[in-house]
C-alpha positions in Angstrom: -88.1 -31.9 107.1 -89.1 -35.0 106.2 -89.5 -36.3 102.7 -91.6 -39.3 102.0 -92.1 -40.7 98.7 -95.1 -43.4 98.0 -96.2 -44.9 94.7 -99.2 -45.1 94.5 -99.6 -47.0 90.9 -95.8 -48.4 89.7 -97.2 -49.8 86.3 -98.1 -45.6 85.4 -95.9 -43.6 87.2 -97.9 -42.2 89.2 -96.0 -40.9 93.2 -96.7 -38.5 95.9 -94.0 -36.7 96.8 -95.0 -35.2 100.2 -92.0 -32.5 102.2 -93.5 -32.8 105.6 -92.6 -29.9 108.4 -92.9 -30.0 112.2 -94.8 -29.0 114.0 -94.5 -28.4 117.9 -91.8 -27.4 120.2 -89.9 -24.3 118.7 -92.9 -23.7 116.8 -95.2 -22.9 119.1 -99.1 -23.6 118.8 -99.2 -24.8 115.8 -100.3 -28.9 115.6 -100.7 -29.0 112.2 -100.3 -27.1 108.8 -102.2 -25.9 105.3 -101.3 -28.2 102.6 -101.0 -28.4 98.9 -101.0 -30.6 96.0 -98.3 -29.4 93.3 -99.4 -30.9 90.0 -96.4 -29.9 87.1 -97.3 -29.2 83.6 -96.1 -31.3 80.5 -99.1 -31.7 78.5 -100.0 -34.6 79.8 -97.3 -36.3 78.4 -95.1 -36.0 81.0 -94.8 -34.5 84.8 -92.3 -31.3 84.3 -89.3 -32.2 87.0 -88.8 -28.2 86.9 -92.5 -27.0 88.0 -92.4 -29.7 90.7 -90.1 -29.8 93.8 -88.4 -26.7 93.4 -92.6 -25.0 93.4 -93.3 -27.2 96.6 -90.7 -25.8 98.5 -91.5 -22.9 98.2 -94.0 -23.0 99.6 -93.0 -25.1 102.5 -90.5 -22.1 103.0 -94.6 -20.4 104.0 -94.8 -22.6 106.0 -97.7 -25.6 104.6 -97.2 -29.5 103.8 -95.7 -29.8 100.6 -97.1 -32.7 98.2 -96.3 -32.9 94.2 -98.1 -35.7 92.2 -96.9 -37.1 89.6 -100.0 -38.3 87.9 -101.0 -40.8 84.5 -99.1 -39.4 81.5 -99.5 -40.7 77.8 -96.6 -43.0 76.8 -97.8 -42.2 73.2 -99.2 -39.4 71.3 -102.6 -40.7 70.6 -103.0 -42.6 74.2 -106.7 -41.6 75.8 -105.6 -41.2 79.9 -108.2 -39.4 81.3 -110.2 -39.7 83.8 -107.4 -41.2 85.6 -105.1 -37.9 86.4 -108.5 -37.3 88.0 -108.8 -40.3 89.8 -105.2 -40.1 90.3 -105.5 -37.2 92.4 -108.2 -38.0 94.3 -106.8 -41.1 95.5 -103.6 -38.6 96.7 -105.9 -36.3 98.1 -107.7 -39.9 100.4 -104.0 -41.2 101.5 -103.4 -37.9 102.5 -106.4 -37.6 104.5 -105.3 -41.2 105.6 -102.2 -39.8 107.0 -103.4 -36.2 108.3 -103.4 -36.7 112.5 -99.8 -38.2 111.2 -98.9 -35.6 108.5 -100.1 -32.6 110.9 -102.2 -31.1 107.7 -104.9 -29.4 108.7 -107.2 -30.5 105.9 -109.1 -27.8 106.2 -107.0 -26.1 104.4 -106.0 -27.8 101.5 -104.7 -26.5 98.4 -104.1 -27.0 94.6 -101.1 -25.7 92.1 -101.3 -26.8 88.6 -99.0 -25.7 85.6 -99.6 -25.6 82.0 -101.8 -29.1 81.9 -101.4 -29.1 86.0 -103.5 -26.4 85.9 -106.0 -27.8 83.7 -105.5 -30.3 86.6 -105.4 -27.9 89.2 -108.8 -26.4 87.5 -110.4 -30.0 87.7 -109.9 -30.8 91.2 -112.4 -27.4 93.0 -114.8 -28.3 90.3 -115.4 -32.2 89.3 -112.8 -33.9 91.2 -115.0 -35.8 94.5 -112.3 -34.4 96.9 -112.3 -30.7 96.2 -109.6 -28.4 97.9 -110.1 -25.0 99.3 -108.4 -23.3 97.0 -106.4 -24.0 93.9 -103.8 -21.8 91.9 -104.0 -22.1 88.2 -100.5 -21.1 86.5 -100.5 -21.3 82.6 -103.6 -23.3 82.6 -104.6 -25.6 79.5 -107.9 -24.7 79.6 -110.6 -22.5 77.4 
């Protein structure tokens, strides 16, 4: 497994961390893997580390190429940041798409998994995002 980290927007601390697994060789006919983008919770005020890499590594055990998106969060209580988080997601999706061959990602099998505020964001990825995943896992999403 190879870990990568891409700083998408240094000024907002937006970054994409990837855990990429090999294909072919010992993995037989596997040439591309499904992927999941993990969206940690934190009330749009932070991205919780406990809902980030540990979750991504669990999905990696099941054969996924996994990515953690640490999206734009507020720096003050009343700061309005929307729609930046969904724009961060769309940018991350495009980044994954542009490296799909190199990273062995099957773009027809990509999902999101989000917790709390990240669950809200995951719900938005399948309803209003420009690049919609094929599935979303909403874990205690902050939606009504």
